PAVOMI-234133 format. One record per residue (C-alpha): residue number from 0; x, y, z; residue in one letter. Coordinates in Angstrom, 2 decimals. Each point is the difference from the previous one (the first is absolute). Layout:
% residues N
[NUM; [X; Y; Z]; 'A']
...
% end
This chain:
% residues 284
[0; [-37.68; -13.67; 10.97]; 'M']
[1; [2.42; 2.88; 0.61]; 'L']
[2; [-0.93; 3.35; 1.51]; 'R']
[3; [1.44; 3.48; -0.52]; 'W']
[4; [-0.76; 3.21; 1.88]; 'R']
[5; [0.62; 2.06; -3.11]; 'R']
[6; [-1.04; -0.12; -3.65]; 'P']
[7; [2.02; -2.59; -1.90]; 'A']
[8; [-0.01; -1.37; -3.53]; 'A']
[9; [-1.99; -3.19; -0.38]; 'G']
[10; [-2.10; 0.53; 3.13]; 'T']
[11; [-3.66; 0.78; 0.70]; 'V']
[12; [-1.09; 2.41; 2.71]; 'R']
[13; [-2.17; -1.46; 2.73]; 'E']
[14; [-0.76; 2.45; 2.80]; 'G']
[15; [3.25; 1.56; 1.19]; 'D']
[16; [2.21; -2.71; -1.53]; 'A']
[17; [1.13; -1.06; -3.50]; 'W']
[18; [-0.09; -3.76; -0.60]; 'L']
[19; [1.38; -2.51; -2.45]; 'W']
[20; [-1.97; -3.27; 0.04]; 'R']
[21; [0.93; -3.05; -2.05]; 'W']
[22; [-1.34; -3.54; 0.00]; 'S']
[23; [2.64; -1.90; -1.96]; 'D']
[24; [3.76; -0.07; 0.35]; 'A']
[25; [1.61; 3.05; -1.56]; 'A']
[26; [3.46; 0.68; -1.42]; 'V']
[27; [2.50; 2.49; 1.40]; 'M']
[28; [2.48; 0.70; -2.81]; 'A']
[29; [3.67; 0.55; 0.87]; 'V']
[30; [1.83; 2.96; -1.51]; 'V']
[31; [3.63; 0.05; 1.16]; 'N']
[32; [1.91; 3.25; -0.42]; 'V']
[33; [3.31; -1.41; 1.20]; 'T']
[34; [3.31; -0.81; -1.74]; 'P']
[35; [0.47; -3.24; 1.95]; 'D']
[36; [-3.43; -1.57; -0.07]; 'S']
[37; [0.31; -3.80; 0.24]; 'F']
[38; [-2.82; -0.48; -2.53]; 'S']
[39; [0.78; 2.31; -2.89]; 'D']
[40; [3.47; 1.49; 0.52]; 'G']
[41; [-1.16; 3.59; -0.09]; 'G']
[42; [-1.76; 0.00; -3.35]; 'R']
[43; [-2.57; 2.51; 1.34]; 'T']
[44; [2.48; 2.27; 1.75]; 'L']
[45; [-0.71; 2.82; -2.47]; 'I']
[46; [-3.19; 1.75; 1.09]; 'S']
[47; [-1.62; -0.11; -3.44]; 'E']
[48; [0.53; -3.76; -0.25]; 'A']
[49; [-1.39; -0.49; 3.50]; 'A']
[50; [-3.11; 2.08; -0.79]; 'V']
[51; [-0.52; -1.96; -3.20]; 'A']
[52; [0.32; -3.30; 1.88]; 'A']
[53; [-2.45; 1.09; 2.68]; 'G']
[54; [-2.49; 1.32; -2.54]; 'A']
[55; [0.20; -3.27; -1.95]; 'A']
[56; [-0.68; -1.99; 3.17]; 'A']
[57; [-3.00; 2.22; 0.75]; 'H']
[58; [-1.38; -0.55; -3.50]; 'R']
[59; [0.53; -3.72; 0.42]; 'A']
[60; [-2.30; 0.02; 3.03]; 'G']
[61; [2.29; 0.36; 3.01]; 'A']
[62; [-2.00; 1.42; 2.91]; 'A']
[63; [2.99; 1.73; 1.63]; 'V']
[64; [3.30; 1.29; -1.39]; 'I']
[65; [2.77; -0.29; 2.62]; 'D']
[66; [3.02; 2.25; -0.61]; 'V']
[67; [3.22; -0.62; 1.90]; 'G']
[68; [3.34; 1.77; -0.04]; 'G']
[69; [2.04; -2.18; 2.38]; 'A']
[70; [0.89; -3.63; -0.63]; 'S']
[71; [-1.24; -2.51; 2.55]; 'S']
[72; [2.17; -2.85; -1.26]; 'R']
[73; [2.01; -1.83; 2.67]; 'P']
[74; [3.21; 1.85; 0.74]; 'G']
[75; [-1.15; 3.32; -1.47]; 'A']
[76; [1.47; 3.11; 1.59]; 'E']
[77; [-2.29; 2.81; 1.21]; 'P']
[78; [-0.79; 2.73; -2.53]; 'V']
[79; [0.33; 3.63; 1.12]; 'P']
[80; [-3.29; 1.83; 0.28]; 'V']
[81; [0.86; 2.55; -2.66]; 'E']
[82; [0.85; -2.74; -2.51]; 'V']
[83; [-3.19; -1.91; 0.69]; 'E']
[84; [-1.97; 3.23; -0.40]; 'L']
[85; [1.69; 0.75; -3.33]; 'E']
[86; [-1.00; -3.44; -1.24]; 'R']
[87; [-3.61; -0.37; 1.07]; 'V']
[88; [-1.54; 3.49; 0.08]; 'V']
[89; [0.31; 0.74; -3.78]; 'P']
[90; [-1.41; -3.46; -0.82]; 'V']
[91; [-2.99; 0.46; 2.30]; 'L']
[92; [-0.69; 3.44; -1.46]; 'R']
[93; [0.28; -1.40; -3.51]; 'G']
[94; [-2.31; -2.89; 0.76]; 'L']
[95; [-2.56; 2.26; 1.65]; 'R']
[96; [-0.02; 2.16; -3.09]; 'A']
[97; [-0.13; -2.94; -2.42]; 'A']
[98; [-2.47; -2.09; 2.00]; 'C']
[99; [-2.03; 2.32; 2.22]; 'P']
[100; [-2.34; -2.80; 1.10]; 'E']
[101; [2.75; -2.48; 0.95]; 'A']
[102; [0.65; -1.03; 3.58]; 'R']
[103; [3.65; 0.80; 0.68]; 'L']
[104; [2.15; -1.36; 2.80]; 'S']
[105; [3.49; 0.82; 1.21]; 'V']
[106; [2.29; -2.81; 1.17]; 'D']
[107; [2.12; 1.60; 2.72]; 'T']
[108; [1.04; -0.23; 3.64]; 'S']
[109; [0.95; 3.69; 0.29]; 'Q']
[110; [-2.45; 2.51; 1.39]; 'A']
[111; [1.31; 2.94; -2.07]; 'E']
[112; [-0.34; -2.00; -3.21]; 'V']
[113; [-3.52; -1.11; 0.92]; 'A']
[114; [-1.11; 3.59; 0.70]; 'A']
[115; [1.41; 1.27; -3.31]; 'A']
[116; [-1.50; -2.97; -1.87]; 'A']
[117; [-3.44; 0.67; 1.44]; 'I']
[118; [0.30; 3.63; -1.06]; 'A']
[119; [0.96; -1.23; -3.50]; 'A']
[120; [-3.07; -2.21; -0.34]; 'G']
[121; [0.59; -3.22; 1.92]; 'A']
[122; [-3.04; -1.19; 1.94]; 'G']
[123; [1.58; -3.00; 1.73]; 'L']
[124; [3.25; -0.62; 1.86]; 'V']
[125; [1.59; -3.44; -0.36]; 'N']
[126; [2.61; -0.57; 2.70]; 'D']
[127; [1.90; -3.31; 0.18]; 'M']
[128; [0.93; 0.80; 3.60]; 'S']
[129; [-3.59; 0.19; 1.20]; 'G']
[130; [-0.05; 3.72; 0.91]; 'L']
[131; [2.67; -0.71; 2.63]; 'R']
[132; [0.93; 3.71; -0.08]; 'D']
[133; [-2.36; 2.12; 2.12]; 'A']
[134; [0.52; 2.99; -2.29]; 'E']
[135; [-1.14; -2.03; -2.98]; 'L']
[136; [-3.11; -1.06; 1.92]; 'R']
[137; [-0.65; 3.68; 0.72]; 'R']
[138; [0.34; 0.94; -3.68]; 'V']
[139; [-2.58; -2.59; -1.02]; 'C']
[140; [-2.34; 0.99; 2.81]; 'A']
[141; [0.26; 3.74; -0.64]; 'D']
[142; [-0.55; -0.50; -3.72]; 'A']
[143; [-2.88; -2.42; 0.59]; 'G']
[144; [1.35; -2.63; -2.35]; 'V']
[145; [0.12; -3.80; 0.47]; 'P']
[146; [3.20; -2.03; 0.23]; 'A']
[147; [1.29; -3.45; -0.86]; 'V']
[148; [1.81; -1.47; 2.97]; 'L']
[149; [2.71; -2.38; -1.16]; 'G']
[150; [1.72; -2.47; 2.31]; 'H']
[151; [3.79; 0.23; 0.19]; 'C']
[152; [2.44; -0.45; 2.83]; 'R']
[153; [2.89; 2.38; -0.51]; 'G']
[154; [0.70; 1.87; -3.22]; 'S']
[155; [0.78; -1.15; -3.54]; 'P']
[156; [3.71; 0.20; 0.88]; 'R']
[157; [-0.33; -2.31; 3.05]; 'T']
[158; [-3.21; -1.98; -0.37]; 'M']
[159; [1.52; -3.20; -1.39]; 'Q']
[160; [3.00; -0.16; 2.37]; 'L']
[161; [-1.62; -1.76; 2.93]; 'E']
[162; [-3.40; -1.49; -0.85]; 'V']
[163; [-1.71; -2.03; 2.66]; 'H']
[164; [-3.65; -0.91; 0.68]; 'F']
[165; [-1.40; -2.63; 2.30]; 'D']
[166; [-3.45; 0.34; -1.61]; 'D']
[167; [0.20; 2.36; -2.96]; 'V']
[168; [-3.74; 0.29; -0.61]; 'V']
[169; [-0.85; 0.74; 3.64]; 'Q']
[170; [2.91; 2.39; 0.48]; 'E']
[171; [-0.68; 1.90; -3.19]; 'V']
[172; [-3.71; 0.20; 0.90]; 'S']
[173; [0.76; 1.29; 3.50]; 'D']
[174; [2.50; 2.59; -1.21]; 'E']
[175; [-2.31; 1.23; -2.77]; 'L']
[176; [-2.88; 0.40; 2.45]; 'L']
[177; [2.25; 1.90; 2.41]; 'A']
[178; [1.04; 2.33; -2.84]; 'A']
[179; [-3.66; 0.44; -0.98]; 'A']
[180; [-0.94; 0.99; 3.54]; 'R']
[181; [2.79; 2.62; 0.08]; 'R']
[182; [-1.12; 1.40; -3.35]; 'A']
[183; [-3.69; 0.18; 0.91]; 'L']
[184; [0.77; 1.56; 3.39]; 'E']
[185; [2.05; 2.65; -1.82]; 'A']
[186; [-3.02; 0.83; -2.19]; 'G']
[187; [0.82; -1.75; -3.28]; 'V']
[188; [-3.52; -0.45; -1.49]; 'P']
[189; [0.31; -3.41; -1.64]; 'S']
[190; [2.52; -2.81; -0.49]; 'L']
[191; [1.08; -2.87; -2.22]; 'V']
[192; [2.26; -2.74; 1.40]; 'L']
[193; [2.89; -1.57; -1.92]; 'D']
[194; [1.92; -2.99; 1.40]; 'P']
[195; [3.18; 1.14; -1.72]; 'G']
[196; [0.97; -3.01; -2.09]; 'L']
[197; [3.74; 0.05; -0.55]; 'G']
[198; [0.59; 2.72; 2.59]; 'F']
[199; [1.96; -1.68; 2.77]; 'G']
[200; [-1.36; -3.46; -0.89]; 'K']
[201; [1.49; -3.20; -1.33]; 'R']
[202; [-1.47; -2.14; -2.74]; 'L']
[203; [-1.91; -2.20; 2.44]; 'E']
[204; [-1.42; 3.07; 1.79]; 'H']
[205; [-1.35; 1.39; -3.24]; 'N']
[206; [-1.67; -3.32; -0.79]; 'R']
[207; [-1.57; -0.21; 3.45]; 'E']
[208; [-1.33; 3.53; -0.26]; 'L']
[209; [-1.47; -0.59; -3.45]; 'L']
[210; [-1.64; -3.20; 1.17]; 'R']
[211; [-1.43; 1.90; 2.99]; 'A']
[212; [-1.49; 2.86; -2.06]; 'T']
[213; [-3.45; -0.89; 1.31]; 'D']
[214; [1.18; 0.46; 3.63]; 'R']
[215; [1.63; 3.32; -0.83]; 'L']
[216; [-3.06; 1.17; -1.98]; 'A']
[217; [-2.13; -0.68; 3.10]; 'A']
[218; [1.86; 2.51; 2.16]; 'L']
[219; [-2.59; 2.68; -0.73]; 'G']
[220; [1.72; 2.05; -2.69]; 'F']
[221; [0.32; -0.32; -3.80]; 'P']
[222; [3.07; -2.12; -0.75]; 'L']
[223; [2.59; 0.81; -2.65]; 'L']
[224; [2.33; -2.74; -1.26]; 'V']
[225; [3.14; 1.01; -1.93]; 'G']
[226; [1.87; -3.04; -1.28]; 'A']
[227; [0.72; 1.54; -3.41]; 'S']
[228; [3.35; -1.06; -1.45]; 'R']
[229; [1.38; -0.81; 3.46]; 'K']
[230; [3.16; -2.09; 0.32]; 'G']
[231; [-1.88; -2.78; 1.74]; 'S']
[232; [-2.12; -0.52; -3.11]; 'L']
[233; [3.14; -0.03; -2.10]; 'G']
[234; [1.49; -2.73; 2.11]; 'R']
[235; [-3.17; -2.12; -0.21]; 'V']
[236; [-0.50; 0.58; -3.73]; 'A']
[237; [3.69; -0.24; -0.91]; 'G']
[238; [0.05; 3.48; -1.50]; 'E']
[239; [2.93; 2.25; 1.00]; 'P']
[240; [-1.21; 3.07; -1.90]; 'R']
[241; [-2.70; 1.99; 1.86]; 'P']
[242; [-1.57; 1.41; -3.17]; 'E']
[243; [-0.75; -3.57; -1.14]; 'R']
[244; [-1.95; -0.92; 3.16]; 'R']
[245; [-3.40; 1.43; -0.89]; 'D']
[246; [-1.63; -3.40; -0.56]; 'A']
[247; [1.28; -1.13; 3.40]; 'A']
[248; [-1.31; 3.24; 1.53]; 'S']
[249; [-3.47; -0.51; -1.46]; 'I']
[250; [-0.07; -3.57; 1.35]; 'A']
[251; [0.88; 1.15; 3.51]; 'A']
[252; [-2.46; 2.88; -0.09]; 'H']
[253; [-2.92; -2.08; -1.28]; 'L']
[254; [0.63; -2.40; 2.88]; 'A']
[255; [-0.10; 2.95; 2.39]; 'A']
[256; [-3.18; 1.38; -1.56]; 'V']
[257; [-1.68; -3.38; 0.33]; 'S']
[258; [0.76; 0.24; 3.73]; 'R']
[259; [-1.34; 3.53; 0.48]; 'G']
[260; [2.61; 2.55; -1.08]; 'A']
[261; [-1.67; 3.31; -0.91]; 'A']
[262; [2.94; 1.53; -1.89]; 'L']
[263; [3.03; -1.36; -1.85]; 'V']
[264; [3.02; 2.18; -0.68]; 'R']
[265; [1.44; -0.80; -3.40]; 'A']
[266; [2.55; 1.15; -2.55]; 'H']
[267; [-1.94; -1.54; -2.88]; 'D']
[268; [-3.33; 1.81; 0.46]; 'A']
[269; [-1.50; -1.04; -3.31]; 'R']
[270; [0.71; -3.68; 0.52]; 'G']
[271; [-1.39; 0.05; 3.52]; 'H']
[272; [-3.17; 1.84; -1.05]; 'V']
[273; [-0.61; -2.59; -2.72]; 'Q']
[274; [0.72; -2.92; 2.32]; 'A']
[275; [-2.36; 1.33; 2.67]; 'L']
[276; [-2.75; 0.58; -2.58]; 'A']
[277; [0.17; -3.65; -1.05]; 'V']
[278; [0.26; -1.17; 3.61]; 'W']
[279; [-3.19; 1.98; 0.87]; 'R']
[280; [-1.79; -1.38; -3.07]; 'W']
[281; [0.81; -3.58; 1.05]; 'L']
[282; [-1.10; 0.60; 3.57]; 'H']
[283; [-3.24; 1.92; -0.60]; 'D']
% end
């Protein structure tokens, strides 16, 4: 369950809150509006193409459409606020007009971008840095919208330079819970946790986190797993091209769902929705 303190698409009012309840794993569809996306090379950089991609994912059954205007690939440089705004705001407005009932999310670590995105129709903030920025926590709290707290040490530019964990599952769990406490104390109404596969982790760390999905899902918050097209899957599957890793992504996500993941973040929304439908049918 996620809770809003304001009306939001795809929610039901209960008392003074608006809720989204779901019982099976749901798909968060990725819409990148960046020229240097690792997964699609900027094919949805033009707003019209990005709106069309998001609308298609919604029609395919994705529960959330996640729009991002800054690449999170390892080594990526920060994107100026004004550039990120120019990328994501028109797409969110277009998606809200085309799919008024869709749940929209903005993938950002910048408070100004989050505020403008919420005004443009986003009802969820997805931050790979775990709302590390106090101003971003304030934006979510003041707007009464939930957030996805991702785990990442450092920034995309620095996160893979010095990677060290003594116990990756325990350390990620502890750091996510600390981030959740900060967010809740700031007034953010509801949270999803994301262990941040590929963000400041090595191949073996990603495997340990996926294998420990049940432990992470037991932390008390809905768990999102985002392995889609990640380089670690490419190394395991022997596929250097990210756009050809959808089968590997589905395999990793079904394993996570079987261990309690509530959301999977995917580039191939249609394939994931179909795979989850069959998985549910087999497990009913």
